[in-house]
PDB file of N, CA, C and O in Angstrom:
ATOM      1  N   MET A   1      21.783   8.258 -18.776  1.00  0.00           N
ATOM      2  CA  MET A   1      21.604   6.829 -18.048  1.00  0.00           C
ATOM      3  C   MET A   1      20.566   7.135 -17.132  1.00  0.00           C
ATOM      4  O   MET A   1      20.816   8.140 -16.468  1.00  0.00           O
ATOM      5  N   ARG A   2      19.222   6.458 -16.824  1.00  0.00           N
ATOM      6  CA  ARG A   2      18.593   6.485 -15.909  1.00  0.00           C
ATOM      7  C   ARG A   2      18.948   5.812 -14.724  1.00  0.00           C
ATOM      8  O   ARG A   2      19.525   4.725 -14.699  1.00  0.00           O
ATOM      9  N   LYS A   3      18.547   6.567 -13.593  1.00  0.00           N
ATOM     10  CA  LYS A   3      18.727   5.813 -12.177  1.00  0.00           C
ATOM     11  C   LYS A   3      17.770   4.729 -11.819  1.00  0.00           C
ATOM     12  O   LYS A   3      16.562   4.968 -11.795  1.00  0.00           O
ATOM     13  N   ARG A   4      18.296   3.420 -11.510  1.00  0.00           N
ATOM     14  CA  ARG A   4      17.581   2.343 -11.165  1.00  0.00           C
ATOM     15  C   ARG A   4      16.722   2.885  -9.873  1.00  0.00           C
ATOM     16  O   ARG A   4      17.206   3.562  -8.966  1.00  0.00           O
ATOM     17  N   LYS A   5      15.438   2.483  -9.957  1.00  0.00           N
ATOM     18  CA  LYS A   5      14.686   2.643  -8.679  1.00  0.00           C
ATOM     19  C   LYS A   5      14.639   1.042  -7.750  1.00  0.00           C
ATOM     20  O   LYS A   5      14.310  -0.035  -8.248  1.00  0.00           O
ATOM     21  N   GLY A   6      15.002   1.236  -6.520  1.00  0.00           N
ATOM     22  CA  GLY A   6      14.705   0.237  -5.487  1.00  0.00           C
ATOM     23  C   GLY A   6      13.364  -0.331  -5.154  1.00  0.00           C
ATOM     24  O   GLY A   6      12.302   0.164  -5.529  1.00  0.00           O
ATOM     25  N   ARG A   7      13.489  -1.408  -4.420  1.00  0.00           N
ATOM     26  CA  ARG A   7      12.198  -2.005  -3.780  1.00  0.00           C
ATOM     27  C   ARG A   7      11.615  -1.251  -2.801  1.00  0.00           C
ATOM     28  O   ARG A   7      10.422  -1.369  -2.522  1.00  0.00           O
ATOM     29  N   SER A   8      12.422  -0.414  -2.204  1.00  0.00           N
ATOM     30  CA  SER A   8      11.601   0.795  -1.128  1.00  0.00           C
ATOM     31  C   SER A   8      10.704   1.621  -2.227  1.00  0.00           C
ATOM     32  O   SER A   8       9.499   1.766  -2.021  1.00  0.00           O
ATOM     33  N   HIS A   9      11.266   2.102  -3.284  1.00  0.00           N
ATOM     34  CA  HIS A   9      10.625   3.025  -4.102  1.00  0.00           C
ATOM     35  C   HIS A   9       9.208   2.398  -4.744  1.00  0.00           C
ATOM     36  O   HIS A   9       8.216   3.107  -4.907  1.00  0.00           O
ATOM     37  N   GLU A  10       9.248   0.934  -5.096  1.00  0.00           N
ATOM     38  CA  GLU A  10       8.198   0.188  -5.418  1.00  0.00           C
ATOM     39  C   GLU A  10       7.274   0.245  -4.419  1.00  0.00           C
ATOM     40  O   GLU A  10       6.162   0.709  -4.675  1.00  0.00           O
ATOM     41  N   LYS A  11       7.581  -0.208  -3.146  1.00  0.00           N
ATOM     42  CA  LYS A  11       6.768  -0.073  -2.086  1.00  0.00           C
ATOM     43  C   LYS A  11       5.978   1.224  -1.882  1.00  0.00           C
ATOM     44  O   LYS A  11       4.748   1.251  -1.852  1.00  0.00           O
ATOM     45  N   ARG A  12       6.905   2.488  -1.719  1.00  0.00           N
ATOM     46  CA  ARG A  12       6.328   3.663  -1.579  1.00  0.00           C
ATOM     47  C   ARG A  12       5.139   3.989  -2.566  1.00  0.00           C
ATOM     48  O   ARG A  12       4.060   4.494  -2.257  1.00  0.00           O
ATOM     49  N   VAL A  13       5.595   3.565  -3.909  1.00  0.00           N
ATOM     50  CA  VAL A  13       4.528   3.995  -5.171  1.00  0.00           C
ATOM     51  C   VAL A  13       3.201   2.912  -4.939  1.00  0.00           C
ATOM     52  O   VAL A  13       2.049   3.322  -5.080  1.00  0.00           O
ATOM     53  N   ALA A  14       3.458   1.690  -4.620  1.00  0.00           N
ATOM     54  CA  ALA A  14       2.381   0.895  -4.273  1.00  0.00           C
ATOM     55  C   ALA A  14       1.622   1.401  -3.268  1.00  0.00           C
ATOM     56  O   ALA A  14       0.421   1.469  -3.530  1.00  0.00           O
ATOM     57  N   ASP A  15       2.019   1.836  -2.022  1.00  0.00           N
ATOM     58  CA  ASP A  15       1.333   2.001  -0.891  1.00  0.00           C
ATOM     59  C   ASP A  15       0.600   3.532  -1.231  1.00  0.00           C
ATOM     60  O   ASP A  15      -0.593   3.776  -1.045  1.00  0.00           O
ATOM     61  N   VAL A  16       1.453   4.333  -1.684  1.00  0.00           N
ATOM     62  CA  VAL A  16       0.782   5.866  -1.755  1.00  0.00           C
ATOM     63  C   VAL A  16      -0.469   5.632  -2.959  1.00  0.00           C
ATOM     64  O   VAL A  16      -1.436   6.392  -2.953  1.00  0.00           O
ATOM     65  N   ASN A  17      -0.388   4.813  -3.712  1.00  0.00           N
ATOM     66  CA  ASN A  17      -1.271   4.655  -4.778  1.00  0.00           C
ATOM     67  C   ASN A  17      -2.752   3.858  -4.157  1.00  0.00           C
ATOM     68  O   ASN A  17      -3.877   4.136  -4.574  1.00  0.00           O
ATOM     69  N   ARG A  18      -2.473   2.873  -3.133  1.00  0.00           N
ATOM     70  CA  ARG A  18      -3.442   2.294  -2.725  1.00  0.00           C
ATOM     71  C   ARG A  18      -4.362   3.226  -1.923  1.00  0.00           C
ATOM     72  O   ARG A  18      -5.589   3.306  -1.994  1.00  0.00           O
ATOM     73  N   ILE A  19      -3.465   3.950  -1.104  1.00  0.00           N
ATOM     74  CA  ILE A  19      -4.180   4.807  -0.157  1.00  0.00           C
ATOM     75  C   ILE A  19      -4.843   5.917  -0.922  1.00  0.00           C
ATOM     76  O   ILE A  19      -5.902   6.387  -0.506  1.00  0.00           O
ATOM     77  N   TYR A  20      -4.238   6.385  -2.082  1.00  0.00           N
ATOM     78  CA  TYR A  20      -5.078   7.285  -2.889  1.00  0.00           C
ATOM     79  C   TYR A  20      -6.226   6.824  -3.417  1.00  0.00           C
ATOM     80  O   TYR A  20      -7.255   7.480  -3.260  1.00  0.00           O
ATOM     81  N   ASP A  21      -6.234   5.777  -4.035  1.00  0.00           N
ATOM     82  CA  ASP A  21      -7.360   5.010  -4.541  1.00  0.00           C
ATOM     83  C   ASP A  21      -8.433   4.748  -3.387  1.00  0.00           C
ATOM     84  O   ASP A  21      -9.624   4.974  -3.603  1.00  0.00           O
ATOM     85  N   GLN A  22      -8.084   4.373  -2.434  1.00  0.00           N
ATOM     86  CA  GLN A  22      -9.108   3.884  -1.442  1.00  0.00           C
ATOM     87  C   GLN A  22      -9.867   5.365  -0.835  1.00  0.00           C
ATOM     88  O   GLN A  22     -11.032   5.304  -0.441  1.00  0.00           O
ATOM     89  N   TYR A  23      -9.213   6.485  -0.806  1.00  0.00           N
ATOM     90  CA  TYR A  23      -9.784   7.774  -0.373  1.00  0.00           C
ATOM     91  C   TYR A  23     -10.274   8.697  -1.461  1.00  0.00           C
ATOM     92  O   TYR A  23     -11.167   9.529  -1.301  1.00  0.00           O
ATOM     93  N   SER A  24      -9.656   8.492  -2.508  1.00  0.00           N
ATOM     94  CA  SER A  24     -10.290   9.426  -3.749  1.00  0.00           C
ATOM     95  C   SER A  24     -11.792   9.002  -4.244  1.00  0.00           C
ATOM     96  O   SER A  24     -12.454   9.733  -4.979  1.00  0.00           O
ATOM     97  N   LYS A  25     -12.234   7.792  -3.778  1.00  0.00           N
ATOM     98  CA  LYS A  25     -13.743   7.218  -4.006  1.00  0.00           C
ATOM     99  C   LYS A  25     -14.445   7.980  -3.108  1.00  0.00           C
ATOM    100  O   LYS A  25     -15.526   8.295  -3.604  1.00  0.00           O
ATOM    101  N   THR A  26     -14.282   8.455  -1.892  1.00  0.00           N
ATOM    102  CA  THR A  26     -15.033   9.429  -0.800  1.00  0.00           C
ATOM    103  C   THR A  26     -15.245  10.503  -1.346  1.00  0.00           C
ATOM    104  O   THR A  26     -16.236  11.066  -0.880  1.00  0.00           O
ATOM    105  N   GLY A  27     -14.625  11.163  -2.324  1.00  0.00           N
ATOM    106  CA  GLY A  27     -14.921  12.415  -2.844  1.00  0.00           C
ATOM    107  C   GLY A  27     -13.802  13.511  -2.375  1.00  0.00           C
ATOM    108  O   GLY A  27     -13.651  14.633  -2.859  1.00  0.00           O
ATOM    109  N   LEU A  28     -12.948  12.828  -1.162  1.00  0.00           N
ATOM    110  CA  LEU A  28     -11.914  13.938  -0.732  1.00  0.00           C
ATOM    111  C   LEU A  28     -10.751  14.421  -2.031  1.00  0.00           C
ATOM    112  O   LEU A  28     -10.244  13.616  -2.813  1.00  0.00           O
ATOM    113  N   SER A  29     -10.505  15.844  -2.024  1.00  0.00           N
ATOM    114  CA  SER A  29      -9.479  16.317  -2.775  1.00  0.00           C
ATOM    115  C   SER A  29      -8.151  15.614  -2.662  1.00  0.00           C
ATOM    116  O   SER A  29      -7.790  14.882  -1.741  1.00  0.00           O
ATOM    117  N   ASN A  30      -7.508  15.939  -3.701  1.00  0.00           N
ATOM    118  CA  ASN A  30      -6.240  15.392  -3.708  1.00  0.00           C
ATOM    119  C   ASN A  30      -5.343  15.652  -2.205  1.00  0.00           C
ATOM    120  O   ASN A  30      -4.795  14.877  -1.421  1.00  0.00           O
ATOM    121  N   ARG A  31      -5.513  17.245  -2.257  1.00  0.00           N
ATOM    122  CA  ARG A  31      -4.705  17.831  -1.366  1.00  0.00           C
ATOM    123  C   ARG A  31      -5.256  17.464   0.038  1.00  0.00           C
ATOM    124  O   ARG A  31      -4.390  17.467   0.913  1.00  0.00           O
ATOM    125  N   GLU A  32      -6.406  17.174   0.406  1.00  0.00           N
ATOM    126  CA  GLU A  32      -6.602  16.487   1.474  1.00  0.00           C
ATOM    127  C   GLU A  32      -6.176  15.260   1.759  1.00  0.00           C
ATOM    128  O   GLU A  32      -5.787  14.935   2.880  1.00  0.00           O
ATOM    129  N   ILE A  33      -6.218  14.508   0.782  1.00  0.00           N
ATOM    130  CA  ILE A  33      -5.684  12.899   0.909  1.00  0.00           C
ATOM    131  C   ILE A  33      -4.113  12.944   1.138  1.00  0.00           C
ATOM    132  O   ILE A  33      -3.603  12.001   1.743  1.00  0.00           O
ATOM    133  N   TRP A  34      -3.461  13.801   0.768  1.00  0.00           N
ATOM    134  CA  TRP A  34      -2.157  14.053   1.094  1.00  0.00           C
ATOM    135  C   TRP A  34      -1.870  14.737   2.454  1.00  0.00           C
ATOM    136  O   TRP A  34      -0.807  14.633   3.066  1.00  0.00           O
ATOM    137  N   LYS A  35      -2.808  15.356   2.798  1.00  0.00           N
ATOM    138  CA  LYS A  35      -2.581  16.089   4.262  1.00  0.00           C
ATOM    139  C   LYS A  35      -2.801  15.165   5.273  1.00  0.00           C
ATOM    140  O   LYS A  35      -2.027  15.004   6.216  1.00  0.00           O
ATOM    141  N   ARG A  36      -3.941  14.490   5.087  1.00  0.00           N
ATOM    142  CA  ARG A  36      -4.435  13.748   6.351  1.00  0.00           C
ATOM    143  C   ARG A  36      -3.958  12.142   6.240  1.00  0.00           C
ATOM    144  O   ARG A  36      -3.915  11.454   7.260  1.00  0.00           O
ATOM    145  N   TYR A  37      -3.628  11.637   5.022  1.00  0.00           N
ATOM    146  CA  TYR A  37      -3.335  10.100   4.779  1.00  0.00           C
ATOM    147  C   TYR A  37      -1.941   9.674   4.507  1.00  0.00           C
ATOM    148  O   TYR A  37      -1.444   8.669   5.014  1.00  0.00           O
ATOM    149  N   ILE A  38      -1.259  10.558   3.600  1.00  0.00           N
ATOM    150  CA  ILE A  38       0.152  10.413   2.958  1.00  0.00           C
ATOM    151  C   ILE A  38       1.231  11.067   3.717  1.00  0.00           C
ATOM    152  O   ILE A  38       2.376  10.618   3.782  1.00  0.00           O
ATOM    153  N   TYR A  39       0.794  12.221   4.327  1.00  0.00           N
ATOM    154  CA  TYR A  39       1.936  13.042   4.541  1.00  0.00           C
ATOM    155  C   TYR A  39       2.426  12.627   6.002  1.00  0.00           C
ATOM    156  O   TYR A  39       3.564  12.889   6.390  1.00  0.00           O
ATOM    157  N   PRO A  40       1.453  11.941   6.806  1.00  0.00           N
ATOM    158  CA  PRO A  40       1.996  11.512   8.092  1.00  0.00           C
ATOM    159  C   PRO A  40       2.519  10.201   8.265  1.00  0.00           C
ATOM    160  O   PRO A  40       3.065   9.853   9.312  1.00  0.00           O
ATOM    161  N   VAL A  41       2.351   9.356   7.135  1.00  0.00           N
ATOM    162  CA  VAL A  41       3.092   7.906   6.902  1.00  0.00           C
ATOM    163  C   VAL A  41       4.433   8.198   6.462  1.00  0.00           C
ATOM    164  O   VAL A  41       5.485   8.003   7.070  1.00  0.00           O
ATOM    165  N   TRP A  42       4.201   8.819   5.027  1.00  0.00           N
ATOM    166  CA  TRP A  42       5.421   8.937   4.377  1.00  0.00           C
ATOM    167  C   TRP A  42       6.414  10.260   4.483  1.00  0.00           C
ATOM    168  O   TRP A  42       7.630  10.245   4.298  1.00  0.00           O
ATOM    169  N   GLY A  43       5.724  11.228   4.773  1.00  0.00           N
ATOM    170  CA  GLY A  43       6.646  12.646   5.053  1.00  0.00           C
ATOM    171  C   GLY A  43       7.195  13.080   3.600  1.00  0.00           C
ATOM    172  O   GLY A  43       8.302  13.575   3.390  1.00  0.00           O
ATOM    173  N   ILE A  44       6.088  12.766   2.525  1.00  0.00           N
ATOM    174  CA  ILE A  44       6.677  13.440   1.120  1.00  0.00           C
ATOM    175  C   ILE A  44       5.889  14.677   1.149  1.00  0.00           C
ATOM    176  O   ILE A  44       4.817  14.842   1.732  1.00  0.00           O
ATOM    177  N   CYS A  45       6.599  15.594   0.395  1.00  0.00           N
ATOM    178  CA  CYS A  45       5.890  16.524  -0.182  1.00  0.00           C
ATOM    179  C   CYS A  45       4.931  16.531  -0.896  1.00  0.00           C
ATOM    180  O   CYS A  45       4.845  15.406  -1.388  1.00  0.00           O
ATOM    181  N   GLU A  46       3.837  17.409  -1.379  1.00  0.00           N
ATOM    182  CA  GLU A  46       2.655  17.557  -2.312  1.00  0.00           C
ATOM    183  C   GLU A  46       3.327  17.035  -3.700  1.00  0.00           C
ATOM    184  O   GLU A  46       2.956  15.999  -4.252  1.00  0.00           O
ATOM    185  N   ARG A  47       4.195  17.744  -4.118  1.00  0.00           N
ATOM    186  CA  ARG A  47       4.872  17.441  -5.421  1.00  0.00           C
ATOM    187  C   ARG A  47       5.338  16.091  -5.492  1.00  0.00           C
ATOM    188  O   ARG A  47       4.865  15.418  -6.408  1.00  0.00           O
ATOM    189  N   GLN A  48       6.053  15.620  -4.827  1.00  0.00           N
ATOM    190  CA  GLN A  48       6.347  13.966  -4.888  1.00  0.00           C
ATOM    191  C   GLN A  48       5.396  13.016  -4.390  1.00  0.00           C
ATOM    192  O   GLN A  48       5.787  11.853  -4.287  1.00  0.00           O
ATOM    193  N   PHE A  49       4.052  13.334  -4.017  1.00  0.00           N
ATOM    194  CA  PHE A  49       2.982  12.830  -3.851  1.00  0.00           C
ATOM    195  C   PHE A  49       2.525  12.681  -5.385  1.00  0.00           C
ATOM    196  O   PHE A  49       2.384  11.578  -5.912  1.00  0.00           O
ATOM    197  N   TYR A  50       2.309  13.885  -6.044  1.00  0.00           N
ATOM    198  CA  TYR A  50       1.801  13.806  -7.537  1.00  0.00           C
ATOM    199  C   TYR A  50       2.885  12.999  -8.495  1.00  0.00           C
ATOM    200  O   TYR A  50       2.504  12.310  -9.442  1.00  0.00           O
ATOM    201  N   ASN A  51       3.979  13.129  -8.218  1.00  0.00           N
ATOM    202  CA  ASN A  51       5.154  12.725  -9.045  1.00  0.00           C
ATOM    203  C   ASN A  51       4.826  10.788  -8.991  1.00  0.00           C
ATOM    204  O   ASN A  51       4.885  10.018  -9.950  1.00  0.00           O
ATOM    205  N   LEU A  52       4.506  10.467  -7.597  1.00  0.00           N
ATOM    206  CA  LEU A  52       4.393   8.692  -7.001  1.00  0.00           C
ATOM    207  C   LEU A  52       3.028   8.504  -7.961  1.00  0.00           C
ATOM    208  O   LEU A  52       3.074   7.601  -8.797  1.00  0.00           O
ATOM    209  N   LEU A  53       1.978   9.214  -7.883  1.00  0.00           N
ATOM    210  CA  LEU A  53       0.699   9.075  -8.553  1.00  0.00           C
ATOM    211  C   LEU A  53       0.817   8.748 -10.131  1.00  0.00           C
ATOM    212  O   LEU A  53       0.056   7.983 -10.724  1.00  0.00           O
ATOM    213  N   LYS A  54       1.982   9.509 -10.763  1.00  0.00           N
ATOM    214  CA  LYS A  54       2.216   9.227 -11.950  1.00  0.00           C
ATOM    215  C   LYS A  54       2.788   7.933 -12.563  1.00  0.00           C
ATOM    216  O   LYS A  54       2.533   7.452 -13.667  1.00  0.00           O
ATOM    217  N   VAL A  55       3.665   7.450 -11.552  1.00  0.00           N
ATOM    218  CA  VAL A  55       4.214   6.210 -11.917  1.00  0.00           C
ATOM    219  C   VAL A  55       3.596   5.249 -12.021  1.00  0.00           C
ATOM    220  O   VAL A  55       2.601   5.131 -11.306  1.00  0.00           O
ATOM    221  N   ASP A  56       3.956   4.190 -12.964  1.00  0.00           N
ATOM    222  CA  ASP A  56       3.293   2.792 -13.124  1.00  0.00           C
ATOM    223  C   ASP A  56       3.834   2.008 -11.999  1.00  0.00           C
ATOM    224  O   ASP A  56       5.042   1.771 -11.968  1.00  0.00           O
ATOM    225  N   GLY A  57       2.983   1.551 -10.998  1.00  0.00           N
ATOM    226  CA  GLY A  57       3.190   0.701 -10.070  1.00  0.00           C
ATOM    227  C   GLY A  57       3.351  -0.687 -10.528  1.00  0.00           C
ATOM    228  O   GLY A  57       3.877  -1.417  -9.688  1.00  0.00           O
ATOM    229  N   GLY A  58       3.047  -1.213 -11.593  1.00  0.00           N
ATOM    230  CA  GLY A  58       3.022  -2.395 -11.971  1.00  0.00           C
ATOM    231  C   GLY A  58       1.849  -3.459 -11.859  1.00  0.00           C
ATOM    232  O   GLY A  58       1.957  -4.663 -12.092  1.00  0.00           O
ATOM    233  N   GLY A  59       0.505  -2.659 -11.385  1.00  0.00           N
ATOM    234  CA  GLY A  59      -0.553  -3.485 -11.261  1.00  0.00           C
ATOM    235  C   GLY A  59      -0.795  -4.043  -9.951  1.00  0.00           C
ATOM    236  O   GLY A  59       0.086  -3.868  -9.109  1.00  0.00           O
ATOM    237  N   GLU A  60      -1.820  -4.675  -9.636  1.00  0.00           N
ATOM    238  CA  GLU A  60      -2.270  -5.456  -8.549  1.00  0.00           C
ATOM    239  C   GLU A  60      -1.563  -6.509  -8.148  1.00  0.00           C
ATOM    240  O   GLU A  60      -1.686  -6.797  -6.957  1.00  0.00           O
ATOM    241  N   THR A  61      -0.744  -7.273  -8.901  1.00  0.00           N
ATOM    242  CA  THR A  61       0.174  -8.456  -8.815  1.00  0.00           C
ATOM    243  C   THR A  61       1.431  -7.656  -8.197  1.00  0.00           C
ATOM    244  O   THR A  61       2.123  -8.264  -7.381  1.00  0.00           O
ATOM    245  N   ALA A  62       1.687  -6.651  -8.454  1.00  0.00           N
ATOM    246  CA  ALA A  62       3.013  -6.025  -7.812  1.00  0.00           C
ATOM    247  C   ALA A  62       2.792  -5.620  -6.576  1.00  0.00           C
ATOM    248  O   ALA A  62       3.696  -5.720  -5.746  1.00  0.00           O
ATOM    249  N   THR A  63       1.589  -5.108  -6.248  1.00  0.00           N
ATOM    250  CA  THR A  63       1.127  -4.704  -4.919  1.00  0.00           C
ATOM    251  C   THR A  63       1.229  -5.926  -4.183  1.00  0.00           C
ATOM    252  O   THR A  63       2.056  -6.001  -3.275  1.00  0.00           O
ATOM    253  N   ARG A  64       0.273  -7.173  -4.545  1.00  0.00           N
ATOM    254  CA  ARG A  64       0.241  -8.011  -3.716  1.00  0.00           C
ATOM    255  C   ARG A  64       1.490  -8.886  -3.230  1.00  0.00           C
ATOM    256  O   ARG A  64       1.403  -9.518  -2.177  1.00  0.00           O
ATOM    257  N   GLU A  65       2.807  -8.920  -4.109  1.00  0.00           N
ATOM    258  CA  GLU A  65       3.734  -9.233  -4.129  1.00  0.00           C
ATOM    259  C   GLU A  65       4.854  -8.214  -3.062  1.00  0.00           C
ATOM    260  O   GLU A  65       5.602  -8.704  -2.217  1.00  0.00           O
ATOM    261  N   LEU A  66       4.777  -7.317  -3.244  1.00  0.00           N
ATOM    262  CA  LEU A  66       5.481  -6.538  -1.893  1.00  0.00           C
ATOM    263  C   LEU A  66       4.676  -6.490  -0.692  1.00  0.00           C
ATOM    264  O   LEU A  66       5.262  -6.132   0.330  1.00  0.00           O
ATOM    265  N   GLN A  67       3.378  -6.797  -0.611  1.00  0.00           N
ATOM    266  CA  GLN A  67       2.703  -7.156   0.601  1.00  0.00           C
ATOM    267  C   GLN A  67       3.147  -8.289   1.162  1.00  0.00           C
ATOM    268  O   GLN A  67       3.486  -8.205   2.342  1.00  0.00           O
ATOM    269  N   ALA A  68       3.226  -9.219   0.681  1.00  0.00           N
ATOM    270  CA  ALA A  68       3.595 -10.610   1.291  1.00  0.00           C
ATOM    271  C   ALA A  68       5.253 -10.946   1.275  1.00  0.00           C
ATOM    272  O   ALA A  68       5.753 -11.972   1.736  1.00  0.00           O
ATOM    273  N   GLU A  69       5.868 -10.011   0.737  1.00  0.00           N
ATOM    274  CA  GLU A  69       7.326  -9.923   0.864  1.00  0.00           C
ATOM    275  C   GLU A  69       7.863 -10.278   2.253  1.00  0.00           C
ATOM    276  O   GLU A  69       8.818 -11.052   2.327  1.00  0.00           O
ATOM    277  N   GLY A  70       7.327  -9.777   3.328  1.00  0.00           N
ATOM    278  CA  GLY A  70       7.855  -9.646   4.640  1.00  0.00           C
ATOM    279  C   GLY A  70       7.598 -11.138   5.372  1.00  0.00           C
ATOM    280  O   GLY A  70       8.328 -11.617   6.240  1.00  0.00           O
ATOM    281  N   PHE A  71       6.508 -11.695   4.871  1.00  0.00           N
ATOM    282  CA  PHE A  71       6.356 -13.062   5.518  1.00  0.00           C
ATOM    283  C   PHE A  71       6.862 -14.197   5.429  1.00  0.00           C
ATOM    284  O   PHE A  71       7.357 -14.474   4.336  1.00  0.00           O
ATOM    285  N   LEU A  72       6.907 -15.046   6.329  1.00  0.00           N
ATOM    286  CA  LEU A  72       8.078 -16.189   6.244  1.00  0.00           C
ATOM    287  C   LEU A  72       7.623 -17.124   4.943  1.00  0.00           C
ATOM    288  O   LEU A  72       8.424 -17.550   4.110  1.00  0.00           O
ATOM    289  N   PHE A  73       6.293 -17.346   4.925  1.00  0.00           N
ATOM    290  CA  PHE A  73       5.742 -18.257   3.803  1.00  0.00           C
ATOM    291  C   PHE A  73       4.913 -17.387   2.727  1.00  0.00           C
ATOM    292  O   PHE A  73       3.701 -17.595   2.666  1.00  0.00           O
ATOM    293  N   PRO A  74       5.479 -16.450   1.896  1.00  0.00           N
ATOM    294  CA  PRO A  74       4.337 -15.646   1.063  1.00  0.00           C
ATOM    295  C   PRO A  74       3.753 -16.194   0.201  1.00  0.00           C
ATOM    296  O   PRO A  74       3.120 -15.417  -0.515  1.00  0.00           O
ATOM    297  N   GLU A  75       3.652 -17.686  -0.168  1.00  0.00           N
ATOM    298  CA  GLU A  75       3.104 -18.156  -0.998  1.00  0.00           C
ATOM    299  C   GLU A  75       1.744 -18.696  -0.353  1.00  0.00           C
ATOM    300  O   GLU A  75       0.883 -19.328  -0.966  1.00  0.00           O
ATOM    301  N   LEU A  76       1.711 -18.376   0.837  1.00  0.00           N
ATOM    302  CA  LEU A  76       0.344 -19.036   1.695  1.00  0.00           C
ATOM    303  C   LEU A  76      -0.168 -17.430   2.016  1.00  0.00           C
ATOM    304  O   LEU A  76      -1.185 -17.370   2.706  1.00  0.00           O
ATOM    305  N   PHE A  77       0.281 -16.450   1.696  1.00  0.00           N
ATOM    306  CA  PHE A  77      -0.482 -15.225   1.750  1.00  0.00           C
ATOM    307  C   PHE A  77      -1.802 -14.971   0.914  1.00  0.00           C
ATOM    308  O   PHE A  77      -1.671 -14.921  -0.309  1.00  0.00           O
ATOM    309  N   ASP A  78      -2.827 -14.838   1.360  1.00  0.00           N
ATOM    310  CA  ASP A  78      -3.888 -14.591   0.906  1.00  0.00           C
ATOM    311  C   ASP A  78      -4.786 -13.305   1.143  1.00  0.00           C
ATOM    312  O   ASP A  78      -5.515 -13.425   2.127  1.00  0.00           O
ATOM    313  N   GLU A  79      -4.897 -12.107   0.468  1.00  0.00           N
ATOM    314  CA  GLU A  79      -5.726 -11.034   1.213  1.00  0.00           C
ATOM    315  C   GLU A  79      -7.064 -11.348   1.317  1.00  0.00           C
ATOM    316  O   GLU A  79      -7.734 -10.856   2.224  1.00  0.00           O
ATOM    317  N   ASP A  80      -7.556 -12.124   0.486  1.00  0.00           N
ATOM    318  CA  ASP A  80      -9.201 -12.310   0.543  1.00  0.00           C
ATOM    319  C   ASP A  80      -9.388 -13.349   1.874  1.00  0.00           C
ATOM    320  O   ASP A  80     -10.491 -13.470   2.408  1.00  0.00           O
ATOM    321  N   GLU A  81      -8.386 -13.965   2.274  1.00  0.00           N
ATOM    322  CA  GLU A  81      -8.770 -15.151   3.568  1.00  0.00           C
ATOM    323  C   GLU A  81      -8.756 -14.468   4.669  1.00  0.00           C
ATOM    324  O   GLU A  81      -7.888 -13.623   4.885  1.00  0.00           O
ATOM    325  N   ARG A  82      -9.799 -14.769   5.580  1.00  0.00           N
ATOM    326  CA  ARG A  82     -10.058 -14.296   6.834  1.00  0.00           C
ATOM    327  C   ARG A  82      -9.724 -15.031   7.684  1.00  0.00           C
ATOM    328  O   ARG A  82     -10.114 -16.188   7.528  1.00  0.00           O
ATOM    329  N   ARG A  83      -8.930 -14.755   8.865  1.00  0.00           N
ATOM    330  CA  ARG A  83      -8.981 -15.710  10.255  1.00  0.00           C
ATOM    331  C   ARG A  83      -9.897 -15.788  10.778  1.00  0.00           C
ATOM    332  O   ARG A  83     -10.617 -14.793  10.860  1.00  0.00           O
ATOM    333  N   ARG A  84     -10.312 -17.135  11.424  1.00  0.00           N
ATOM    334  CA  ARG A  84     -11.570 -17.125  12.311  1.00  0.00           C
ATOM    335  C   ARG A  84     -11.373 -16.290  13.459  1.00  0.00           C
ATOM    336  O   ARG A  84     -10.206 -16.051  13.769  1.00  0.00           O
ATOM    337  N   ALA A  85     -12.465 -15.717  14.271  1.00  0.00           N
ATOM    338  CA  ALA A  85     -12.293 -14.935  15.374  1.00  0.00           C
ATOM    339  C   ALA A  85     -11.905 -15.934  16.641  1.00  0.00           C
ATOM    340  O   ALA A  85     -11.207 -15.616  17.604  1.00  0.00           O
ATOM    341  N   ASP A  86     -12.415 -16.985  16.445  1.00  0.00           N
ATOM    342  CA  ASP A  86     -11.909 -17.701  17.658  1.00  0.00           C
ATOM    343  C   ASP A  86     -10.526 -18.882  17.542  1.00  0.00           C
ATOM    344  O   ASP A  86     -10.384 -19.962  18.116  1.00  0.00           O
ATOM    345  N   TYR A  87      -9.622 -18.161  16.553  1.00  0.00           N
ATOM    346  CA  TYR A  87      -8.542 -18.789  16.404  1.00  0.00           C
ATOM    347  C   TYR A  87      -7.442 -18.758  17.504  1.00  0.00           C
ATOM    348  O   TYR A  87      -6.613 -19.668  17.519  1.00  0.00           O
ATOM    349  N   PHE A  88      -7.398 -17.883  18.311  1.00  0.00           N
ATOM    350  CA  PHE A  88      -6.441 -17.602  19.152  1.00  0.00           C
ATOM    351  C   PHE A  88      -7.179 -17.849  20.610  1.00  0.00           C
ATOM    352  O   PHE A  88      -6.494 -17.511  21.575  1.00  0.00           O
ATOM    353  N   LYS A  89      -8.300 -18.318  20.858  1.00  0.00           N
ATOM    354  CA  LYS A  89      -8.988 -18.379  22.050  1.00  0.00           C
ATOM    355  C   LYS A  89      -8.274 -19.784  22.610  1.00  0.00           C
ATOM    356  O   LYS A  89      -7.719 -20.584  21.857  1.00  0.00           O
ATOM    357  N   LYS A  90      -8.380 -19.945  24.014  1.00  0.00           N
ATOM    358  CA  LYS A  90      -7.627 -21.219  24.486  1.00  0.00           C
ATOM    359  C   LYS A  90      -8.794 -22.085  24.366  1.00  0.00           C
ATOM    360  O   LYS A  90      -8.576 -23.113  23.724  1.00  0.00           O
ATOM    361  N   ASP A  91     -10.100 -21.921  24.865  1.00  0.00           N
ATOM    362  CA  ASP A  91     -11.357 -22.673  24.828  1.00  0.00           C
ATOM    363  C   ASP A  91     -12.600 -22.104  23.872  1.00  0.00           C
ATOM    364  O   ASP A  91     -13.611 -21.479  24.190  1.00  0.00           O
ATOM    365  N   PRO A  92     -12.119 -22.573  22.557  1.00  0.00           N
ATOM    366  CA  PRO A  92     -13.335 -22.196  21.571  1.00  0.00           C
ATOM    367  C   PRO A  92     -14.584 -22.767  21.785  1.00  0.00           C
ATOM    368  O   PRO A  92     -14.721 -23.916  22.205  1.00  0.00           O
ATOM    369  N   GLU A  93     -15.490 -22.026  21.517  1.00  0.00           N
ATOM    370  CA  GLU A  93     -17.162 -22.269  21.911  1.00  0.00           C
ATOM    371  C   GLU A  93     -17.466 -23.196  20.558  1.00  0.00           C
ATOM    372  O   GLU A  93     -18.593 -23.647  20.358  1.00  0.00           O
TER     373      GLU A  93
END
């Protein structure tokens, strides 16, 4: 019988894969990506890093659902939508 993975595991897989995808395009080695960007945030060993890269994270929709999970109204969450720069100013010009 296999152990069921929780939501925190799904979030870690999604976040590690997102960070890896972001920096692998720059030409950094896997070890440098782990050392500079993964280990300081998650504190996992290099072997665990490689194991998380092998896990199927459920695709882009699962990542967006996990990112929106902490919001009060997740259905309004849209990563592509940017807030205007003058949104918080008292007297916008």
